[in-house]
Backbone as XML, in Angstrom:
<?xml version="1.0"?>
<chain id="A" units="angstrom">
  <residue number="1" name="UNK">
    <atom name="N" x="-70.053" y="-105.069" z="-43.995"/>
    <atom name="CA" x="-68.864" y="-104.460" z="-43.429"/>
    <atom name="C" x="-67.976" y="-103.873" z="-44.534"/>
  </residue>
  <residue number="2" name="UNK">
    <atom name="N" x="-67.882" y="-104.610" z="-45.641"/>
    <atom name="CA" x="-67.046" y="-104.153" z="-46.749"/>
    <atom name="C" x="-67.592" y="-102.842" z="-47.326"/>
  </residue>
  <residue number="3" name="UNK">
    <atom name="N" x="-68.923" y="-102.734" z="-47.414"/>
    <atom name="CA" x="-69.534" y="-101.504" z="-47.928"/>
    <atom name="C" x="-69.238" y="-100.319" z="-47.016"/>
  </residue>
  <residue number="4" name="UNK">
    <atom name="N" x="-69.252" y="-100.532" z="-45.721"/>
    <atom name="CA" x="-68.957" y="-99.460" z="-44.771"/>
    <atom name="C" x="-67.506" y="-99.014" z="-44.918"/>
  </residue>
  <residue number="5" name="UNK">
    <atom name="N" x="-66.601" y="-99.961" z="-45.079"/>
    <atom name="CA" x="-65.188" y="-99.636" z="-45.244"/>
    <atom name="C" x="-64.967" y="-98.824" z="-46.520"/>
  </residue>
  <residue number="6" name="UNK">
    <atom name="N" x="-65.621" y="-99.211" z="-47.599"/>
    <atom name="CA" x="-65.489" y="-98.479" z="-48.867"/>
    <atom name="C" x="-66.073" y="-97.076" z="-48.723"/>
  </residue>
  <residue number="7" name="UNK">
    <atom name="N" x="-67.207" y="-96.972" z="-48.065"/>
    <atom name="CA" x="-67.833" y="-95.661" z="-47.844"/>
    <atom name="C" x="-66.916" y="-94.752" z="-47.028"/>
  </residue>
  <residue number="8" name="UNK">
    <atom name="N" x="-66.341" y="-95.270" z="-45.957"/>
    <atom name="CA" x="-65.451" y="-94.464" z="-45.121"/>
    <atom name="C" x="-64.190" y="-94.052" z="-45.874"/>
  </residue>
  <residue number="9" name="UNK">
    <atom name="N" x="-63.650" y="-94.982" z="-46.656"/>
    <atom name="CA" x="-62.482" y="-94.657" z="-47.471"/>
    <atom name="C" x="-62.815" y="-93.534" z="-48.443"/>
  </residue>
  <residue number="10" name="UNK">
    <atom name="N" x="-63.942" y="-93.621" z="-49.114"/>
    <atom name="CA" x="-64.375" y="-92.585" z="-50.051"/>
    <atom name="C" x="-64.580" y="-91.257" z="-49.328"/>
  </residue>
  <residue number="11" name="UNK">
    <atom name="N" x="-65.216" y="-91.294" z="-48.172"/>
    <atom name="CA" x="-65.486" y="-90.078" z="-47.405"/>
    <atom name="C" x="-64.191" y="-89.367" z="-47.021"/>
  </residue>
  <residue number="12" name="UNK">
    <atom name="N" x="-63.229" y="-90.090" z="-46.490"/>
    <atom name="CA" x="-61.966" y="-89.471" z="-46.071"/>
    <atom name="C" x="-61.122" y="-89.036" z="-47.262"/>
  </residue>
  <residue number="13" name="UNK">
    <atom name="N" x="-61.138" y="-89.817" z="-48.343"/>
    <atom name="CA" x="-60.381" y="-89.450" z="-49.532"/>
    <atom name="C" x="-60.942" y="-88.175" z="-50.157"/>
  </residue>
  <residue number="14" name="UNK">
    <atom name="N" x="-62.254" y="-88.084" z="-50.299"/>
    <atom name="CA" x="-62.850" y="-86.907" z="-50.926"/>
    <atom name="C" x="-62.641" y="-85.664" z="-50.067"/>
  </residue>
  <residue number="15" name="UNK">
    <atom name="N" x="-62.646" y="-85.807" z="-48.757"/>
    <atom name="CA" x="-62.391" y="-84.672" z="-47.877"/>
    <atom name="C" x="-60.962" y="-84.178" z="-48.060"/>
  </residue>
  <residue number="16" name="UNK">
    <atom name="N" x="-60.013" y="-85.067" z="-48.168"/>
    <atom name="CA" x="-58.613" y="-84.675" z="-48.349"/>
    <atom name="C" x="-58.400" y="-84.010" z="-49.702"/>
  </residue>
  <residue number="17" name="UNK">
    <atom name="N" x="-59.043" y="-84.506" z="-50.738"/>
    <atom name="CA" x="-58.869" y="-83.954" z="-52.081"/>
    <atom name="C" x="-59.500" y="-82.573" z="-52.188"/>
  </residue>
  <residue number="18" name="UNK">
    <atom name="N" x="-60.656" y="-82.372" z="-51.622"/>
    <atom name="CA" x="-61.374" y="-81.100" z="-51.773"/>
    <atom name="C" x="-60.978" y="-80.069" z="-50.729"/>
  </residue>
  <residue number="19" name="UNK">
    <atom name="N" x="-60.208" y="-80.420" z="-49.741"/>
    <atom name="CA" x="-59.781" y="-79.469" z="-48.712"/>
    <atom name="C" x="-58.460" y="-78.830" z="-49.124"/>
  </residue>
  <residue number="20" name="UNK">
    <atom name="N" x="-58.460" y="-78.087" z="-50.222"/>
    <atom name="CA" x="-57.222" y="-77.573" z="-50.773"/>
    <atom name="C" x="-56.930" y="-76.129" z="-50.409"/>
  </residue>
  <residue number="21" name="UNK">
    <atom name="N" x="-57.841" y="-75.432" z="-49.766"/>
    <atom name="CA" x="-57.624" y="-74.038" z="-49.447"/>
    <atom name="C" x="-57.360" y="-73.850" z="-47.959"/>
  </residue>
  <residue number="22" name="UNK">
    <atom name="N" x="-56.593" y="-72.816" z="-47.654"/>
    <atom name="CA" x="-56.299" y="-72.500" z="-46.249"/>
    <atom name="C" x="-57.579" y="-72.029" z="-45.558"/>
  </residue>
  <residue number="23" name="UNK">
    <atom name="N" x="-57.653" y="-72.199" z="-44.244"/>
    <atom name="CA" x="-58.797" y="-71.660" z="-43.493"/>
    <atom name="C" x="-58.830" y="-70.139" z="-43.605"/>
  </residue>
  <residue number="24" name="UNK">
    <atom name="N" x="-59.902" y="-69.539" z="-43.173"/>
    <atom name="CA" x="-60.083" y="-68.092" z="-43.249"/>
    <atom name="C" x="-58.942" y="-67.314" z="-42.607"/>
  </residue>
  <residue number="25" name="UNK">
    <atom name="N" x="-58.814" y="-66.056" z="-43.005"/>
    <atom name="CA" x="-57.701" y="-65.209" z="-42.576"/>
    <atom name="C" x="-57.636" y="-65.004" z="-41.062"/>
  </residue>
  <residue number="26" name="UNK">
    <atom name="N" x="-58.738" y="-65.096" z="-40.379"/>
    <atom name="CA" x="-58.742" y="-64.879" z="-38.920"/>
    <atom name="C" x="-58.586" y="-66.166" z="-38.124"/>
  </residue>
  <residue number="27" name="UNK">
    <atom name="N" x="-58.286" y="-67.266" z="-38.795"/>
    <atom name="CA" x="-58.122" y="-68.551" z="-38.134"/>
    <atom name="C" x="-56.656" y="-68.761" z="-37.761"/>
  </residue>
  <residue number="28" name="UNK">
    <atom name="N" x="-56.412" y="-69.199" z="-36.538"/>
    <atom name="CA" x="-55.042" y="-69.417" z="-36.075"/>
    <atom name="C" x="-54.332" y="-70.459" z="-36.935"/>
  </residue>
  <residue number="29" name="UNK">
    <atom name="N" x="-53.099" y="-70.147" z="-37.359"/>
    <atom name="CA" x="-52.281" y="-71.065" z="-38.125"/>
    <atom name="C" x="-52.519" y="-71.040" z="-39.625"/>
  </residue>
  <residue number="30" name="UNK">
    <atom name="N" x="-53.414" y="-70.180" z="-40.119"/>
    <atom name="CA" x="-53.705" y="-70.142" z="-41.554"/>
    <atom name="C" x="-52.624" y="-69.391" z="-42.325"/>
  </residue>
  <residue number="31" name="UNK">
    <atom name="N" x="-52.562" y="-69.644" z="-43.620"/>
    <atom name="CA" x="-51.662" y="-68.888" z="-44.498"/>
    <atom name="C" x="-52.440" y="-67.831" z="-45.285"/>
  </residue>
  <residue number="32" name="UNK">
    <atom name="N" x="-53.742" y="-67.753" z="-45.062"/>
    <atom name="CA" x="-54.568" y="-66.753" z="-45.743"/>
    <atom name="C" x="-54.239" y="-65.351" z="-45.222"/>
  </residue>
  <residue number="33" name="UNK">
    <atom name="N" x="-54.362" y="-64.364" z="-46.095"/>
    <atom name="CA" x="-54.069" y="-62.971" z="-45.740"/>
    <atom name="C" x="-55.374" y="-62.184" z="-45.754"/>
  </residue>
  <residue number="34" name="UNK">
    <atom name="N" x="-55.631" y="-61.439" z="-44.686"/>
    <atom name="CA" x="-56.842" y="-60.615" z="-44.599"/>
    <atom name="C" x="-56.806" y="-59.508" z="-45.645"/>
  </residue>
  <residue number="35" name="UNK">
    <atom name="N" x="-57.973" y="-59.123" z="-46.147"/>
    <atom name="CA" x="-58.062" y="-58.113" z="-47.210"/>
    <atom name="C" x="-57.525" y="-56.758" z="-46.797"/>
  </residue>
  <residue number="36" name="UNK">
    <atom name="N" x="-57.504" y="-56.465" z="-45.531"/>
    <atom name="CA" x="-57.022" y="-55.159" z="-45.064"/>
    <atom name="C" x="-55.664" y="-55.257" z="-44.353"/>
  </residue>
  <residue number="37" name="UNK">
    <atom name="N" x="-54.916" y="-56.322" z="-44.639"/>
    <atom name="CA" x="-53.608" y="-56.530" z="-44.022"/>
    <atom name="C" x="-52.599" y="-55.482" z="-44.506"/>
  </residue>
  <residue number="38" name="UNK">
    <atom name="N" x="-51.679" y="-55.082" z="-43.634"/>
    <atom name="CA" x="-50.643" y="-54.124" z="-44.026"/>
    <atom name="C" x="-49.545" y="-54.788" z="-44.871"/>
  </residue>
  <residue number="39" name="UNK">
    <atom name="N" x="-49.676" y="-56.084" z="-45.138"/>
    <atom name="CA" x="-48.753" y="-56.763" z="-46.042"/>
    <atom name="C" x="-48.936" y="-56.236" z="-47.467"/>
  </residue>
  <residue number="40" name="UNK">
    <atom name="N" x="-50.166" y="-55.866" z="-47.810"/>
    <atom name="CA" x="-50.424" y="-55.301" z="-49.132"/>
    <atom name="C" x="-49.841" y="-53.891" z="-49.188"/>
  </residue>
  <residue number="41" name="UNK">
    <atom name="N" x="-48.980" y="-53.652" z="-50.163"/>
    <atom name="CA" x="-48.321" y="-52.351" z="-50.301"/>
    <atom name="C" x="-49.189" y="-51.387" z="-51.089"/>
  </residue>
  <residue number="42" name="UNK">
    <atom name="N" x="-49.823" y="-51.878" z="-52.137"/>
    <atom name="CA" x="-50.636" y="-51.022" z="-52.986"/>
    <atom name="C" x="-51.663" y="-51.878" z="-53.717"/>
  </residue>
  <residue number="43" name="UNK">
    <atom name="N" x="-52.663" y="-51.230" z="-54.257"/>
    <atom name="CA" x="-53.706" y="-51.902" z="-55.018"/>
    <atom name="C" x="-53.672" y="-51.398" z="-56.454"/>
  </residue>
  <residue number="44" name="UNK">
    <atom name="N" x="-54.141" y="-52.226" z="-57.389"/>
    <atom name="CA" x="-54.214" y="-51.809" z="-58.787"/>
    <atom name="C" x="-55.266" y="-50.725" z="-58.967"/>
  </residue>
  <residue number="45" name="UNK">
    <atom name="N" x="-54.961" y="-49.750" z="-59.819"/>
    <atom name="CA" x="-55.907" y="-48.659" z="-60.061"/>
    <atom name="C" x="-56.287" y="-48.539" z="-61.529"/>
  </residue>
  <residue number="46" name="UNK">
    <atom name="N" x="-55.562" y="-49.224" z="-62.424"/>
    <atom name="CA" x="-55.843" y="-49.165" z="-63.856"/>
    <atom name="C" x="-55.874" y="-50.565" z="-64.436"/>
  </residue>
  <residue number="47" name="UNK">
    <atom name="N" x="-56.761" y="-50.750" z="-65.393"/>
    <atom name="CA" x="-56.838" y="-52.013" z="-66.114"/>
    <atom name="C" x="-56.329" y="-51.767" z="-67.526"/>
  </residue>
  <residue number="48" name="UNK">
    <atom name="N" x="-55.250" y="-52.447" z="-67.890"/>
    <atom name="CA" x="-54.663" y="-52.269" z="-69.215"/>
    <atom name="C" x="-55.104" y="-53.382" z="-70.153"/>
  </residue>
  <residue number="49" name="UNK">
    <atom name="N" x="-55.003" y="-54.622" z="-69.684"/>
    <atom name="CA" x="-55.322" y="-55.756" z="-70.548"/>
    <atom name="C" x="-55.868" y="-56.911" z="-69.705"/>
  </residue>
  <residue number="50" name="UNK">
    <atom name="N" x="-56.925" y="-57.531" z="-70.196"/>
    <atom name="CA" x="-57.522" y="-58.690" z="-69.537"/>
    <atom name="C" x="-57.674" y="-59.794" z="-70.573"/>
  </residue>
  <residue number="51" name="UNK">
    <atom name="N" x="-57.104" y="-60.950" z="-70.280"/>
    <atom name="CA" x="-57.187" y="-62.092" z="-71.177"/>
    <atom name="C" x="-57.540" y="-63.336" z="-70.364"/>
  </residue>
  <residue number="52" name="UNK">
    <atom name="N" x="-58.824" y="-63.713" z="-70.335"/>
    <atom name="CA" x="-59.205" y="-64.889" z="-69.548"/>
    <atom name="C" x="-58.694" y="-66.176" z="-70.177"/>
  </residue>
  <residue number="53" name="UNK">
    <atom name="N" x="-58.360" y="-67.126" z="-69.320"/>
    <atom name="CA" x="-57.948" y="-68.446" z="-69.775"/>
    <atom name="C" x="-59.134" y="-69.378" z="-69.797"/>
  </residue>
  <residue number="54" name="UNK">
    <atom name="N" x="-58.927" y="-70.596" z="-70.284"/>
    <atom name="CA" x="-60.022" y="-71.564" z="-70.317"/>
    <atom name="C" x="-60.420" y="-72.007" z="-68.911"/>
  </residue>
  <residue number="55" name="UNK">
    <atom name="N" x="-61.647" y="-72.479" z="-68.796"/>
    <atom name="CA" x="-62.114" y="-73.010" z="-67.513"/>
    <atom name="C" x="-61.372" y="-74.291" z="-67.155"/>
  </residue>
  <residue number="56" name="UNK">
    <atom name="N" x="-61.020" y="-75.077" z="-68.156"/>
    <atom name="CA" x="-60.324" y="-76.341" z="-67.936"/>
    <atom name="C" x="-59.232" y="-76.475" z="-68.986"/>
  </residue>
  <residue number="57" name="UNK">
    <atom name="N" x="-58.010" y="-76.208" z="-68.613"/>
    <atom name="CA" x="-56.900" y="-76.180" z="-69.573"/>
    <atom name="C" x="-56.655" y="-77.531" z="-70.239"/>
  </residue>
  <residue number="58" name="UNK">
    <atom name="N" x="-57.081" y="-78.611" z="-69.609"/>
    <atom name="CA" x="-56.859" y="-79.935" z="-70.200"/>
    <atom name="C" x="-57.890" y="-80.269" z="-71.279"/>
  </residue>
  <residue number="59" name="UNK">
    <atom name="N" x="-58.901" y="-79.424" z="-71.441"/>
    <atom name="CA" x="-59.934" y="-79.639" z="-72.458"/>
    <atom name="C" x="-59.847" y="-78.517" z="-73.491"/>
  </residue>
  <residue number="60" name="UNK">
    <atom name="N" x="-59.342" y="-78.784" z="-74.686"/>
    <atom name="CA" x="-59.176" y="-77.748" z="-75.711"/>
    <atom name="C" x="-60.481" y="-77.042" z="-76.091"/>
  </residue>
  <residue number="61" name="UNK">
    <atom name="N" x="-61.617" y="-77.692" z="-75.880"/>
    <atom name="CA" x="-62.909" y="-77.097" z="-76.216"/>
    <atom name="C" x="-63.554" y="-76.365" z="-75.035"/>
  </residue>
  <residue number="62" name="UNK">
    <atom name="N" x="-62.827" y="-76.269" z="-73.936"/>
    <atom name="CA" x="-63.361" y="-75.631" z="-72.735"/>
    <atom name="C" x="-63.639" y="-74.152" z="-72.982"/>
  </residue>
  <residue number="63" name="UNK">
    <atom name="N" x="-64.767" y="-73.645" z="-72.492"/>
    <atom name="CA" x="-65.044" y="-72.209" z="-72.661"/>
    <atom name="C" x="-64.088" y="-71.371" z="-71.807"/>
  </residue>
  <residue number="64" name="UNK">
    <atom name="N" x="-63.941" y="-70.113" z="-72.182"/>
    <atom name="CA" x="-63.108" y="-69.205" z="-71.390"/>
    <atom name="C" x="-63.811" y="-68.874" z="-70.084"/>
  </residue>
  <residue number="65" name="UNK">
    <atom name="N" x="-63.023" y="-68.616" z="-69.057"/>
    <atom name="CA" x="-63.584" y="-68.212" z="-67.768"/>
    <atom name="C" x="-64.397" y="-66.937" z="-67.969"/>
  </residue>
  <residue number="66" name="UNK">
    <atom name="N" x="-65.549" y="-66.874" z="-67.346"/>
    <atom name="CA" x="-66.420" y="-65.723" z="-67.575"/>
    <atom name="C" x="-67.049" y="-65.171" z="-66.304"/>
  </residue>
  <residue number="67" name="UNK">
    <atom name="N" x="-66.602" y="-65.646" z="-65.143"/>
    <atom name="CA" x="-67.223" y="-65.178" z="-63.899"/>
    <atom name="C" x="-66.612" y="-63.862" z="-63.460"/>
  </residue>
  <residue number="68" name="UNK">
    <atom name="N" x="-67.422" y="-62.907" z="-63.137"/>
    <atom name="CA" x="-66.965" y="-61.641" z="-62.589"/>
    <atom name="C" x="-66.659" y="-60.602" z="-63.649"/>
  </residue>
  <residue number="69" name="UNK">
    <atom name="N" x="-66.247" y="-59.457" z="-63.172"/>
    <atom name="CA" x="-65.933" y="-58.304" z="-64.008"/>
    <atom name="C" x="-64.470" y="-57.932" z="-63.769"/>
  </residue>
  <residue number="70" name="UNK">
    <atom name="N" x="-63.666" y="-57.749" z="-64.822"/>
    <atom name="CA" x="-62.251" y="-57.394" z="-64.638"/>
    <atom name="C" x="-62.055" y="-56.133" z="-63.783"/>
  </residue>
  <residue number="71" name="UNK">
    <atom name="N" x="-63.009" y="-55.235" z="-63.790"/>
    <atom name="CA" x="-62.888" y="-54.020" z="-62.976"/>
    <atom name="C" x="-62.945" y="-54.319" z="-61.480"/>
  </residue>
  <residue number="72" name="UNK">
    <atom name="N" x="-63.448" y="-55.513" z="-61.123"/>
    <atom name="CA" x="-63.475" y="-55.905" z="-59.712"/>
    <atom name="C" x="-62.075" y="-56.153" z="-59.158"/>
  </residue>
  <residue number="73" name="UNK">
    <atom name="N" x="-61.074" y="-56.274" z="-60.030"/>
    <atom name="CA" x="-59.700" y="-56.502" z="-59.581"/>
    <atom name="C" x="-59.021" y="-55.199" z="-59.153"/>
  </residue>
  <residue number="74" name="UNK">
    <atom name="N" x="-59.684" y="-54.083" z="-59.336"/>
    <atom name="CA" x="-59.085" y="-52.789" z="-59.003"/>
    <atom name="C" x="-59.445" y="-52.347" z="-57.595"/>
  </residue>
  <residue number="75" name="UNK">
    <atom name="N" x="-58.534" y="-51.622" z="-56.969"/>
    <atom name="CA" x="-58.712" y="-51.029" z="-55.638"/>
    <atom name="C" x="-58.874" y="-52.087" z="-54.552"/>
  </residue>
  <residue number="76" name="UNK">
    <atom name="N" x="-59.076" y="-51.643" z="-53.340"/>
    <atom name="CA" x="-59.123" y="-52.528" z="-52.170"/>
    <atom name="C" x="-60.293" y="-53.506" z="-52.267"/>
  </residue>
  <residue number="77" name="UNK">
    <atom name="N" x="-60.077" y="-54.699" z="-51.772"/>
    <atom name="CA" x="-61.105" y="-55.741" z="-51.815"/>
    <atom name="C" x="-62.302" y="-55.361" z="-50.961"/>
  </residue>
  <residue number="78" name="UNK">
    <atom name="N" x="-63.483" y="-55.742" z="-51.437"/>
    <atom name="CA" x="-64.714" y="-55.460" z="-50.705"/>
    <atom name="C" x="-64.978" y="-56.509" z="-49.619"/>
  </residue>
  <residue number="79" name="UNK">
    <atom name="N" x="-64.464" y="-57.698" z="-49.809"/>
    <atom name="CA" x="-64.635" y="-58.737" z="-48.795"/>
    <atom name="C" x="-65.813" y="-59.644" z="-49.019"/>
  </residue>
  <residue number="80" name="UNK">
    <atom name="N" x="-66.315" y="-59.730" z="-50.244"/>
    <atom name="CA" x="-67.376" y="-60.699" z="-50.501"/>
    <atom name="C" x="-66.990" y="-61.572" z="-51.697"/>
  </residue>
  <residue number="81" name="UNK">
    <atom name="N" x="-67.746" y="-62.603" z="-51.935"/>
    <atom name="CA" x="-67.403" y="-63.582" z="-52.967"/>
    <atom name="C" x="-67.867" y="-63.195" z="-54.365"/>
  </residue>
  <residue number="82" name="UNK">
    <atom name="N" x="-68.515" y="-62.062" z="-54.510"/>
    <atom name="CA" x="-69.074" y="-61.694" z="-55.808"/>
    <atom name="C" x="-68.302" y="-60.579" z="-56.504"/>
  </residue>
  <residue number="83" name="UNK">
    <atom name="N" x="-67.564" y="-59.771" z="-55.782"/>
    <atom name="CA" x="-66.773" y="-58.697" z="-56.378"/>
    <atom name="C" x="-65.390" y="-59.220" z="-56.735"/>
  </residue>
  <residue number="84" name="UNK">
    <atom name="N" x="-65.376" y="-60.207" z="-57.636"/>
    <atom name="CA" x="-64.143" y="-60.865" z="-58.054"/>
    <atom name="C" x="-64.140" y="-61.016" z="-59.569"/>
  </residue>
  <residue number="85" name="UNK">
    <atom name="N" x="-63.022" y="-61.467" z="-60.094"/>
    <atom name="CA" x="-62.944" y="-61.842" z="-61.499"/>
    <atom name="C" x="-62.167" y="-63.153" z="-61.584"/>
  </residue>
  <residue number="86" name="UNK">
    <atom name="N" x="-62.638" y="-64.072" z="-62.402"/>
    <atom name="CA" x="-61.930" y="-65.325" z="-62.584"/>
    <atom name="C" x="-61.024" y="-65.225" z="-63.800"/>
  </residue>
  <residue number="87" name="UNK">
    <atom name="N" x="-59.756" y="-65.586" z="-63.624"/>
    <atom name="CA" x="-58.810" y="-65.588" z="-64.740"/>
    <atom name="C" x="-58.835" y="-66.918" z="-65.482"/>
  </residue>
  <residue number="88" name="UNK">
    <atom name="N" x="-59.390" y="-67.951" z="-64.898"/>
    <atom name="CA" x="-59.369" y="-69.269" z="-65.514"/>
    <atom name="C" x="-57.971" y="-69.861" z="-65.412"/>
  </residue>
  <residue number="89" name="UNK">
    <atom name="N" x="-57.689" y="-70.843" z="-66.222"/>
    <atom name="CA" x="-56.378" y="-71.508" z="-66.234"/>
    <atom name="C" x="-55.442" y="-70.760" z="-67.185"/>
  </residue>
  <residue number="90" name="UNK">
    <atom name="N" x="-54.480" y="-70.071" z="-66.645"/>
    <atom name="CA" x="-53.493" y="-69.364" z="-67.464"/>
    <atom name="C" x="-53.927" y="-67.987" z="-67.923"/>
  </residue>
  <residue number="91" name="UNK">
    <atom name="N" x="-55.034" y="-67.476" z="-67.414"/>
    <atom name="CA" x="-55.474" y="-66.143" z="-67.785"/>
    <atom name="C" x="-54.568" y="-65.078" z="-67.177"/>
  </residue>
  <residue number="92" name="UNK">
    <atom name="N" x="-54.599" y="-63.873" z="-67.752"/>
    <atom name="CA" x="-53.771" y="-62.777" z="-67.254"/>
    <atom name="C" x="-54.569" y="-61.500" z="-67.156"/>
  </residue>
  <residue number="93" name="UNK">
    <atom name="N" x="-54.098" y="-60.623" z="-66.270"/>
    <atom name="CA" x="-54.679" y="-59.286" z="-66.159"/>
    <atom name="C" x="-53.533" y="-58.343" z="-65.786"/>
  </residue>
  <residue number="94" name="UNK">
    <atom name="N" x="-53.463" y="-57.211" z="-66.462"/>
    <atom name="CA" x="-52.427" y="-56.205" z="-66.154"/>
    <atom name="C" x="-53.070" y="-54.847" z="-66.072"/>
  </residue>
</chain>
């Protein structure tokens, strides 16, 4: 019985910790914004400077974020998970 209680506690705790993002943009009650929403006034058209941050800011030896291409941050979103750029922790793009 004790093992089941520990398992259930772990299951519910891990679900709460990893459920940090809002549901999809078309889900009722979400705070997510659809890629084609009229809330967006304009999109970036020029890339001036890109400086990726570390993957893990608490680890001084952490490699810099390297997923994606900075040019993917320009113009309207395509709506898939691959046309993105990761800034890492504290990275910037202008």
